[in-house]
MILOGU-491709 format. One record per residue (C-alpha): residue number from 1; chain; x, y, z. Coordinates in pm, 1 decimal, decimal comma. Example, Ala and Ser with C-alpha at 12.3 -4.5 7.8 and 13.67 -1.06 7.14 Angstrom:
REM residues 2
  pos  unit        c1        c2        c3
    1     A    1230,0    -450,0     780,0
    2     A    1367,0    -106,0     714,0
REM end
This chain:
REM residues 253
  pos  unit        c1        c2        c3
    1     A    -186,5    2675,3    -782,6
    2     A    -146,1    2592,5    -413,8
    3     A    -178,8    2290,2    -189,5
    4     A    -475,9    2236,2      41,0
    5     A    -311,4    2186,2     382,5
    6     A    -630,0    2180,5     591,3
    7     A    -591,8    1804,5     621,4
    8     A    -292,7    1860,1     853,2
    9     A    -441,0    2134,9    1069,6
   10     A    -764,5    1950,3    1154,5
   11     A    -690,4    1691,3    1428,2
   12     A    -993,5    1480,3    1333,0
   13     A    -802,3    1372,6    1022,2
   14     A    -580,6    1161,9    1249,7
   15     A    -871,0     917,6    1261,2
   16     A    -868,9     898,5     882,9
   17     A    -495,7     831,5     874,1
   18     A    -525,1     553,6    1132,2
   19     A    -812,7     407,1     929,3
   20     A    -594,6     414,7     616,2
   21     A    -334,2     194,1     785,4
   22     A    -585,9     -47,8     937,0
   23     A    -788,8     -93,6     617,8
   24     A    -469,7    -156,1     419,8
   25     A    -380,2    -427,1     671,4
   26     A    -722,4    -586,4     615,4
   27     A    -689,1    -576,7     235,6
   28     A    -343,7    -734,1     245,1
   29     A    -454,5   -1007,8     486,5
   30     A    -779,4   -1106,2     313,5
   31     A    -750,2    -960,4     -36,5
   32     A   -1057,5    -737,3      -7,9
   33     A   -1287,4    -541,8     229,8
   34     A   -1031,6    -276,3     322,3
   35     A   -1107,7     -54,2      24,9
   36     A   -1482,6     -35,8      76,1
   37     A   -1433,2      15,3     450,5
   38     A   -1198,8     306,1     387,2
   39     A   -1441,7     453,3     134,5
   40     A   -1719,8     445,1     394,9
   41     A   -1499,6     621,3     650,7
   42     A   -1385,4     881,5     399,1
   43     A   -1744,8     994,8     345,0
   44     A   -1720,0    1169,5     683,6
   45     A   -1418,2    1373,0     569,7
   46     A   -1461,3    1452,7     199,8
   47     A   -1740,7    1575,6     -27,4
   48     A   -1832,9    1337,7    -308,5
   49     A   -1638,4    1524,1    -579,8
   50     A   -1315,9    1473,5    -382,3
   51     A   -1402,3    1136,4    -230,2
   52     A   -1377,8     905,1    -530,5
   53     A   -1055,6    1043,5    -686,2
   54     A    -865,5    1054,3    -353,8
   55     A    -989,8     710,1    -252,5
   56     A    -889,7     578,7    -595,8
   57     A    -530,1     699,5    -565,4
   58     A    -499,6     554,5    -213,0
   59     A    -629,1     219,4    -335,9
   60     A    -394,1     235,5    -632,9
   61     A     -96,1     268,6    -398,4
   62     A    -231,9      -3,7    -169,2
   63     A    -287,7    -249,0    -454,3
   64     A      41,1    -178,6    -631,6
   65     A     227,7    -220,4    -303,6
   66     A      46,4    -545,3    -225,4
   67     A     127,3    -691,7    -565,3
   68     A     491,2    -573,0    -533,6
   69     A     542,4    -732,0    -191,6
   70     A     395,9   -1056,5    -330,1
   71     A     541,9   -1018,1    -680,1
   72     A     688,6   -1369,2    -682,8
   73     A     331,6   -1505,3    -642,7
   74     A     175,6   -1319,2    -938,5
   75     A      -5,7   -1535,6   -1192,1
   76     A     110,4   -1381,3   -1518,4
   77     A     -82,0   -1633,0   -1730,0
   78     A    -407,4   -1457,8   -1639,8
   79     A    -265,3   -1116,1   -1550,5
   80     A    -123,8   -1035,2   -1894,7
   81     A    -451,9   -1100,9   -2083,8
   82     A    -631,9    -895,5   -1817,3
   83     A    -395,1    -600,2   -1868,4
   84     A    -459,8    -610,5   -2243,3
   85     A    -838,1    -617,6   -2204,2
   86     A    -885,9    -357,9   -1928,8
   87     A    -794,3     -39,6   -2125,9
   88     A   -1027,9    -144,1   -2407,3
   89     A   -1313,0    -175,5   -2159,1
   90     A   -1229,8     157,5   -1997,2
   91     A   -1248,0     332,0   -2333,1
   92     A   -1583,2     171,6   -2407,8
   93     A   -1720,1     276,6   -2068,3
   94     A   -1708,5     640,8   -2174,0
   95     A   -1991,8     559,5   -2414,0
   96     A   -2202,2     416,6   -2130,6
   97     A   -2132,0     715,8   -1906,4
   98     A   -2281,4     949,5   -2166,0
   99     A   -2594,1     740,5   -2218,3
  100     A   -2887,1     649,5   -1997,5
  101     A   -2764,8     301,9   -1912,1
  102     A   -2923,4     152,3   -1599,6
  103     A   -2625,4     103,6   -1367,2
  104     A   -2827,5    -136,4   -1150,8
  105     A   -2787,0    -405,8   -1417,0
  106     A   -2411,3    -462,2   -1360,9
  107     A   -2462,6    -439,4    -983,2
  108     A   -2724,8    -715,2    -993,1
  109     A   -2505,2    -926,1   -1222,6
  110     A   -2210,0    -903,0    -982,0
  111     A   -2426,8    -990,5    -680,3
  112     A   -2572,9   -1296,5    -854,4
  113     A   -2225,4   -1406,1    -960,5
  114     A   -2109,4   -1390,0    -598,2
  115     A   -2411,7   -1579,7    -463,8
  116     A   -2351,2   -1853,8    -720,2
  117     A   -1984,5   -1880,6    -622,2
  118     A   -2046,8   -1889,8    -246,1
  119     A   -2357,3   -2111,1    -231,4
  120     A   -2328,4   -2345,3    -529,8
  121     A   -2338,7   -2720,4    -445,6
  122     A   -2009,1   -2903,8    -490,7
  123     A   -2144,7   -3103,8    -784,4
  124     A   -2221,3   -2782,2    -972,9
  125     A   -1919,4   -2662,9   -1176,6
  126     A   -1717,1   -2353,7   -1089,8
  127     A   -1721,6   -2054,9   -1323,0
  128     A   -1391,0   -2153,2   -1478,1
  129     A   -1222,9   -1979,4   -1768,1
  130     A    -911,8   -2061,2   -1968,3
  131     A    -624,6   -1823,6   -1899,1
  132     A    -690,8   -1630,0   -2219,9
  133     A   -1046,9   -1580,5   -2095,3
  134     A    -913,6   -1314,2   -1859,6
  135     A    -884,7   -1091,5   -2164,4
  136     A   -1264,6   -1068,5   -2142,3
  137     A   -1254,1   -1029,9   -1761,8
  138     A   -1008,4    -743,2   -1807,2
  139     A   -1235,4    -582,7   -2065,3
  140     A   -1539,6    -607,8   -1835,3
  141     A   -1338,8    -481,7   -1537,5
  142     A   -1232,2    -180,7   -1742,1
  143     A   -1596,9    -102,7   -1807,1
  144     A   -1709,7    -162,4   -1448,1
  145     A   -1413,3      16,0   -1289,8
  146     A   -1517,6     348,2   -1439,0
  147     A   -1890,6     287,6   -1462,9
  148     A   -1957,6     167,6   -1106,0
  149     A   -1616,9     107,5    -945,4
  150     A   -1702,6    -249,0    -836,3
  151     A   -1411,2    -452,4    -969,4
  152     A   -1308,7    -641,8    -653,1
  153     A   -1634,8    -835,4    -603,3
  154     A   -1652,8    -896,0    -977,9
  155     A   -1301,1   -1040,8   -1001,5
  156     A   -1315,7   -1258,4    -690,4
  157     A   -1537,9   -1543,9    -820,3
  158     A   -1323,2   -1595,5   -1129,6
  159     A   -1002,5   -1593,2    -925,5
  160     A   -1146,1   -1834,9    -668,8
  161     A   -1230,2   -2075,4    -953,0
  162     A    -861,0   -2089,0   -1049,8
  163     A    -788,4   -2268,6    -717,8
  164     A    -482,8   -2057,4    -643,7
  165     A    -293,0   -2038,1    -316,7
  166     A    -396,2   -1747,2     -95,4
  167     A     -81,4   -1544,0    -166,3
  168     A    -120,7   -1593,6    -541,1
  169     A    -486,0   -1488,7    -525,1
  170     A    -415,7   -1175,0    -318,8
  171     A    -118,7   -1072,4    -535,2
  172     A    -290,6   -1126,6    -871,2
  173     A    -616,3    -963,4    -762,6
  174     A    -422,2    -660,8    -634,2
  175     A    -233,7    -627,1    -963,4
  176     A    -558,0    -645,9   -1161,0
  177     A    -725,6    -383,6    -944,0
  178     A    -418,1    -161,5    -979,1
  179     A    -478,6    -156,1   -1353,3
  180     A    -841,9     -47,7   -1311,6
  181     A    -745,9     225,6   -1062,5
  182     A    -477,8     361,0   -1298,5
  183     A    -736,1     385,4   -1575,6
  184     A    -959,3     604,6   -1357,1
  185     A    -703,0     883,9   -1318,8
  186     A    -721,2    1022,8   -1676,3
  187     A   -1101,0    1021,9   -1654,0
  188     A   -1104,6    1225,1   -1331,5
  189     A    -853,6    1471,3   -1476,6
  190     A   -1076,9    1503,2   -1782,5
  191     A   -1372,5    1570,0   -1551,5
  192     A   -1180,2    1852,2   -1387,0
  193     A   -1042,9    1707,2   -1063,1
  194     A    -721,2    1883,9    -959,4
  195     A    -492,9    1618,7    -811,8
  196     A    -218,8    1877,7    -751,1
  197     A    -425,5    2072,9    -497,9
  198     A    -480,4    1762,8    -283,7
  199     A    -132,6    1618,9    -329,8
  200     A     -36,6    1643,2      42,6
  201     A    -328,4    1429,4     161,5
  202     A    -289,1    1191,2    -133,7
  203     A      81,5    1139,1     -54,7
  204     A      13,3    1101,4     319,0
  205     A    -258,8     842,2     270,8
  206     A     -45,2     664,9      12,0
  207     A     249,3     631,8     252,5
  208     A      19,6     505,2     528,9
  209     A    -135,7     255,5     285,5
  210     A     212,9     119,1     212,0
  211     A     281,7      76,5     584,7
  212     A     -50,5     -99,2     640,1
  213     A       3,5    -323,7     338,6
  214     A     347,6    -429,6     460,8
  215     A     200,5    -526,9     797,8
  216     A     -91,7    -708,6     637,7
  217     A     128,6    -913,0     402,4
  218     A     319,6   -1041,4     704,5
  219     A      -5,3   -1150,8     867,4
  220     A    -118,1   -1313,8     541,0
  221     A     163,9   -1565,0     561,4
  222     A      52,2   -1668,4     909,7
  223     A    -317,0   -1728,5     829,1
  224     A    -423,7   -2088,8     774,7
  225     A    -537,9   -2145,3     415,5
  226     A    -882,1   -2278,3     514,4
  227     A    -945,9   -1984,0     746,5
  228     A    -833,9   -1742,7     473,6
  229     A   -1078,8   -1879,1     216,2
  230     A   -1364,0   -1887,3     470,2
  231     A   -1294,8   -1521,0     548,4
  232     A   -1260,7   -1435,9     179,3
  233     A   -1594,5   -1594,8      89,0
  234     A   -1762,3   -1444,2     395,5
  235     A   -1655,5   -1092,3     303,8
  236     A   -1747,5   -1158,7     -57,5
  237     A   -2098,6   -1252,7      56,5
  238     A   -2126,0    -934,2     262,5
  239     A   -2022,1    -740,5     -48,4
  240     A   -2303,5    -904,7    -247,6
  241     A   -2561,0    -816,2      18,4
  242     A   -2433,9    -458,2      26,4
  243     A   -2454,4    -435,1    -353,9
  244     A   -2814,3    -558,5    -355,2
  245     A   -2904,5    -316,3     -77,4
  246     A   -2757,1     -35,0    -287,2
  247     A   -2989,7    -136,2    -570,5
  248     A   -3298,7    -182,0    -353,2
  249     A   -3253,0     109,4    -108,5
  250     A   -3398,3     383,2    -337,0
  251     A   -3722,3     185,3    -364,5
  252     A   -3757,1     147,6      12,7
  253     A   -3802,9     521,1      78,0
REM end
């Protein structure tokens, strides 16, 4: 086997590497948005069969690094149940992948969950769960992570309801998403993706993601809490609109 080194001989890939740093900065500052932005940019550089596995490893590095830099802010009371539940959900998702399950159903559920969180009146209760309830959230994230890949928008409403500080929210969400990204790797290997061939670009993007995350974490500490949560909810709303568009778009043609 040999490495694919075309990613270093094509100068247009410099744009991708710059984007990797900038989107990691965004994710570390706001807790989301960077990953989906990077995925959109990567569509110009990779075919679909390479896109998802390479993006997944980059996001794994970005999320692990983010949670490491903010490790003293991790909420283990909800993280540990999540870690227990996620692998169980990932194993179950293999059943759904092999059957004709309508993947629009979880997309619509996530979008509605976000709209409820962002627009609910103050007198209406938050979607609160006891800490052990994140065992179920982990299970569902394990299913969604492999089935549709949309774990960030799904997790956000439940984490917002815990009323955590911004650093605690970003750190815990990153750790949870790291778990779901790790669970994807065995599936892609099983499906035949050769990580070894693309190791140079994976390592390069991983290193750049670490640099961007380090910069973003520094900015996170300087953002006012109110501004952070306004930005977080705003990006969450954009995610919901994008998800609904993804569901509706095929019917508009």
